[in-house]
N, C-alpha and C positions, 0 to 999 in steps of 0.2 A: 141501370145501376145494378140490378140483380145479376146481369150478365158479367159485369165487371167484377162484382164480388165473387161470383162463381169461378171466374178465371183466376182471380188471386188465390182462392182456396185450392184450386187444382195445381197452380204453380207451387204453392207452399207444400202440397202433398208430394209433388215430384221432387222438390228440393230436399224435403225431409227423408224421402225414401233413398235418394242418392246419398245423403249424409249417413244414413244408417248402413248402407252397403259399404261405403268407404270405411266407416269406423269399425265395422265388423271385421274387415280385412286387416285394418290397422291393429285391432285388438289381437288378432292372430299373430301378426308380426311382433307385437310387443311381448308375446309369450316367450320370445327369445331375447334374453338380456344382453345388452351390448357390452362386449369386452374389448377394450382397446389394448392391442398388443403394441406396446411402445418400443422405441429403439433400445436395444440391450446395451449393457456395458461391454464394449469391445476393446477395453484397454489392453487386454492380453492378446489381442488378435493383430497380426501384422497387416500392413496395407494390402499385401497380396491376398491375405485371408479375407479381408473386407470386400475385395473385388470378387473373390470366389463366391462369397455370400450373395452378392448382387447378381452374379450369373446364375446361381441356383434359383433365385426368385424369378428371373426371366424364363428359365426353363420350366418352372412351376406354372407360370401363366400359360404356357403352351399345353401343359398337361390339363389345365383347367379347360381350355378350348376343346380338347379331345373329349373330356368328360361331358360337356354340354351335348356333344354329338351323340354320345353313347346313351344318355338318359332322356334326351328331349329332341334336339335337332338344332335349328338356327337360333342362337342366343339373341339375335337382334329382334326376334319376335317378342321377347320379354323385355329387353332393355328399351325397346321402342314404345312401350305402353305409355299412354298419356297419363293414366292414373298413377300417381306416385306411390300410393298405398299398395296397389296391385303389383307394381314393379318391385317394391321392396320385398314383398312376400315371395314373389317369383324368384328373386335372386337368392333368398334364403333356401328355397326348395329346389332350385335349379330346374324350373319349369312351372307349369300351371297347376300342378297337383300338390296337395298337402302331403308331405312324406309320411305323416303320422297315419293317415287312413287311406291314402291313394285317391282321394276324391278331388275333383277339379274345383278351383275357386275363380276361374276365369271362364266366361261364357264361350261356348263353341267347342269345348273339350269334354270328352267322356272320361270315364275312370282311367287311371294310369294303367298302361299296358303292363301285365305281369312280367313280360320279358323285356321291358324297357325298349331300347332301340337295338337290341342285340339280335332280334329275330324279325321276320316278317310279321306284321300285325295279325295276319289271317292264318298264321301257321298253328296247327294243332300239335299236341304232344304225340299223338299217334303218327302224324306225318313225319315228325322229327325221328321217331323210333324207326320208321321204315326207310329213312334217308340213309343210304349206304355211302358213307364218306368217313374215313378214319379221322379226319381233322375236325369233325363236327363237335366232338366232346372237348376239344382244347379250350382252355381258359382264354385263349388269345385269338379266337376266330369269331367273326360275325357270320350269321346265316342269312343269306339273301336269296332272291329269286332271279334266275337267269332269264334271258330273252324269251325262253319257251315257258316260263312260269314254274320251272322246277327249282328245288332247293339247291343252293350252292354255298360253299364256304369262301370267306375272304379273310385273310390274315390281317391282324391289326396293323402290321407295319406297311401293308399296302393300302388299307382303308384310310389311314391317318398319316400318309407319307409326308405331306407338307409340314404338318405340325411336328412330327417326329424328327424330321431333318433339322428343324429349327432347334429343338431340344438338344439334338446331338451336337450341333454347332456350339451351343452355349456350354455344354459339358466338355467338349474338346478344348474350348478356350479356357475353361477352369482348370483342366488337366495341364495345360501348358504353363500356367502361372503358379500352381500350388507348389509348396516346398516339401510336401509329404509324399513319399513314394507310394504309400498305401492308398492315399486318396487318388493319386494319379491312376494307379492300377484299377481301382474301383470304377472311376469315371469312364475310362476307356472300355472296360468290360461292360459297363452299363450301355454305352453307345452301341456296342456290338449286339447286345441283347435286344435293345429297342429296334434295331434294324432287322433282326431275324426272329424275334419272339422266342428265343431260346435263352432262358434266364438263369440256367444252372450255374455257370461260371461267374456271372455277375453277383449272384446271391452269395456264393462262396467268398468272393473277393470283398463283399460288403462285410461279412462276418470277420474277415481278416483285418479290416480297417478299424482297429480298436484304439489307435493312438491319436485320433483327431478330435479336437474340441468341437468341430463343426460336423454336421451330418446332413445328408440329403437322402430322403426316401422318395423315390419317384418311379412310377410305372403302374401297370395293372396288377392290383393286389386283391382287394375285397370283392366277394361275389354276391353280396346281399342285395344289390340292385337287380339281379336276375332272380326274381321271385317265381318265374315260370319253371326253370329247371335247376337253378342254383349252380350254374356252370361258368358263366362268363364274368371275367374280372373287369373291374372299373379302374380307370386311371385316377391317380391321386398324387399329391406331392406334399411333403413336409420338409421345411427348412428348419434345422434344429441347432441349438447351442447347448453343449453339455454342461451340466451342473456337477463339477468335479467332486465337491464334498459329499453330496448325496450319492453319487455314483460309487465312491470309494466304500461307502457303508453297504449299499444294497447289492453291489456286485459280488460280495462275499458269498452270497447264496448261489451264485452260478456253479460253484464247485460242489454244491449239495444236490444237484438235480437227480443223480442216481438214487440217493437216499430218499428224496422227496417222492420219486416215482415209486419206490418200494413202500412208502408210507401211505399211499393212496388206499382208501377204504373200499377195496374191491378184491375179487378173487385173484389169486396169484397168476392164473393163466392169462389174465389181461394186463400183466405188467411186464411182458417180455420186451417191449420197446425200450431201447436204451438211448437216451438223449445223447447227441454228439458231445464230445468232450470240450469243444471250443465255444460252448454257449456263454453268453454274457448278459448282464443286466445293467443298463445305463439309464440315468435320469437326465432329462433335458428340459429346457424351456423352448416352446414352439415360437419361432419367429415369423413363420409364414405358412399358410396352409392353402391348398388349392384342390380343385376337383372333388372327389369323394370325401376327402379330408375336411372340406369346408361346407359340405351340404347337410342341411337338416341337423340331426343330432350329432354332436361332435364327440369324437373319441378322445379319451384321456390317456390311452396307452395302447400299445400294439405288441404282438409277438410274431416276428417274421424270421425267415420266410415261411411260406405255407407248403413248399415242396417237401413231401415226406422223405425223399431221398437226401436232400440237403440237411434236413433235420437229423437224419440218422448219421450221415457222414461227418457233419461239423457241428450241428446243434441249431440253436435259435438265438436271436437277440430280443430281449424284452426291452421295450422302449417306453419309459414312463415320462409323461408330459406334465411336469410338476406345476407350471404356471396355470395350466388348464384345470388340473385337479383342484388347486386352491380356489379358483373362481367357482368351480362347480360345487365344492363343499360350502363355501360362504353364501352363494346365491341360491342354491337349490337344495342340497341335502340337509344342511343344518336347519334352514327355515321350515322344510317339510317336517322334520323331526319335532320341532317346537310346536307345530300345529297338531300332529297326530299322536304324540306320545304322552303318557302319564307324566306328571311333573317329576316323579322319582327317576324317570329314565332320561329326561331331557338333558340333564347335566352330564350324561355319559357320552353324548355325541362329541366326536373328537377328530380333528383334522389329521393327526398322525395315524390314527386308526384307519381313516379313509385311505390315506396314502398306502399303507401296508396291505389293506384289503385289495386295492386295485393292483398293487405290485404282484401279489400272489395269485390274483385272478389271471394276470397275463403269464406268469410263470406256469400256471396250470394248463394254459393253452399248449405249452410245449411238452406236456406230460400225457399219460393215458395211452390210448391206442391210436395208431395212424392207419394201419392196415387191418382189415377184418381177419378173424382167426379161422374162418371157414371158406376162404377162397372167393369171397364176394368183391374183392378189390379193396380200394381205399374206403375209409369211412364216408368220405364225400361222395364217392361213386355209389356206394350201397344205399345211403340215406337220401341222396338227391337233394331237392330243395328244402328238406327238413334238416339237413346236416348242420347248417349254421345255427339254427335254434338250439339244437342239442349240444353243439360245441360251446355256445355261450352259456347255456345252463350248467354244463359240466364245469366250465372255468370258474364261474361265480361260486358254485357250491363247493368245489374242491379247494378253491382259493381261501374261503373262510375256514374250512377244515384245517388247512395247512397253517394259516395264520395262528389259529388257536393252539396248534401243536407246537409252533415255534415259541409262542408265549409261555407255554408249559415248560419249555426247555431254556427259557430266559435268553433267547437269541435275537429278539427284536428290540433295538434301542429306541427309547422314547415311548414305549408302550408296554405296559405290564398287566393290563386288564382285559381278560377275555370278554367280560361283560360290555366294555366299551367297544370292542371290535364287533361284537354281535349286534349291539344296539345301532351302531353306525351302519352296519350291513343291512339291517331291517329298514332303516330310514331310506337308504339308497334304493332298496328293493321296492318300497312303496312309491317313491317318486319316479322310478324307472318304468313302472307299469303305465305311466302316462304316455309312453311311446306307442301304446296300443297293441291290441291282440292281432291286428292284421299284418304288422311288420314282423320279420323274423327275429329281430333283436328284442322287440317288445314281448313277443311270445315266450321267450326264455325267462323273462322276469315274472310274467304272469304264471308260468308253469311252477316256478319255485315258490312264489307266494301262496298259490292254492294248495300245493303239496304240504308246505309247512303249516298252513292254517288247518288243514285236515288233521294233521298230527298233533294239533294243540300246542305248537311251539310258541304261538302268541295268540292273544285274544283281544277283541275290541269291545269295550264296555258301552253301555247305552249312551254315554256322553261322547262317544266317538274317540276315546283315548285308548291306546294300546298298552298292554302289559306283556312281558316276555318271560317265558320259561326257558332260561338260558341253557340248561343241560338238555332239555328236550329238543330245543332248536338245534343244538350241536349234534345230537344223536340223529336227528332227522336229516340234517345236511349230509352227514356221512352216509346214511342209508340211500338218499337220493343220488349222491355221487356214484355209489355202487350200481344203482339201476341204470344210470346214464351210460357209464363206461361199458357195462354189459351189453346194452343196446347198440352202442357204437361198435364194439368188438364183434358182435354177431351180425351186424348189418340188418337188424330185425326191423325193417320198415313197417311191417304190419303192426307190431307192438308199439312203435313210435306213433303211428297214426291213432291207435286206440288211446294211448296215454295222453296225447295232445287233445283228443276230443273230450277227455275227462278233466284235464287240468289247464287248458289254454284259453279259457273264456273269463273275461273280467267279472269279478264277483260284485255282489251288491255292496259289500263292505268297502271295496275299493271305489265304487261309484260315489258312495257317501264321502269317502276320504277326498276324492277329487273335487267335490263341491266345496268342502272346507278349505282345501288348498287354493282353489280359484278365488274364494272370498278374500284370501290374504294376498292375492295378486302375485303368487310365487311363480316365476317363469317355468316353462317346460324344459328349456335348455338355453344355450348361449349362442350368440352370433359374434363374429370377429370384425374388428376394424383394425387393419394393419397399417403401421407407419413404415413407409419406405425408407 
């Protein structure tokens, strides 16, 4: 009888341990709030246009397949997991590693490789530096080992040829049926770019395509998955539908880019870059996202292309994803603010302020410096894998500075309170630190938070509630923007390293905030469910 009782106890222990394991992973998955992207109103879209959208989605699925190969490997190893909780979290993270901290949540895997699947797992930075190949620094090459064990480069269009040909076939089919010449030209230029990894003409033609209500962003763009060297671009895709009313309002600022560049709070010697005259700012609803665009923390906006030559020749396009912004404000930013702010501040949190903060953050990505002023090459080349953190910090700080300047000049419709813009910025800053100090994106927010806290721009009382010194915060944001732009302009990687050591560690105050936020079950971010 004792043996039977002992067996039952052991069985119960095993079951309870298994339950705890599954629920722990499910709890992690539940930190991403489900957002259902429903079918949009296509009443103004022709039947041809609707078919073009479907072809865009098919092409996006192929970009998704490439992304799995870039950051993990065989997707079937994750979709084949018997544990549904593990599978769900693996699909959110595109692999067995939590994208917040790089740690595995599936047995048998070590920490996430810093270089993802762009480089050999055993390659060192010193070995890469000694590797003499002009193609090694391209955003569009993989580094592999040849039969002799030496490093060799492989272009994306060769490594992912089968998927790329399928993408090209879908885009050619879309080009055949579209009624807009600008769309046809863009799609055919994109096909050529995907097959050659030369994106200059395709990016120029994308900027020329301003008259279409539908849009497709597809290809290797973001480099933040390469945490080893910050060089290699990840595949992603966005299928978009333009919000014509919001675009009409926000696009007026595209003609102000030279004035905004001149208004940046930095030395004049760092303002010599002149944004291209064909820049524009469009607001969209996202209909479908794939690859990097669908992995982990979701972007609300983009500023593309990244090629400094294209930016100088023609400019950039700021892409604002309004439906995603609305979801993030309602589910994440506003709830965090209600938890951490003093009651006098809570009422300042505002969805329109959030929209304009994000808009000018992306506009700021197209401003500042692109090439160092002392011959160290591009900012990206000079700062290496630190470049993304500093660029994101610059965009956020400069974006708020410019929003407040536009409010002073009565140029932002629907928002006339700098206090609301600043309070909403701080709420988003606090919640975005949850991305962690190990990710390049998270480090940017941690840097800004710690710098502003040191300057006394806000303070946290013993009850865990924040108050804000609005003028001091705005002055400190301007000061930080100047520091960042100078660091980028001079390519001062040594200073960048010292600054990050001082400001890029999560504070005790934030850890206390995080406990309070978790007690309220506020998600870290969102996950998408798309309706075909």
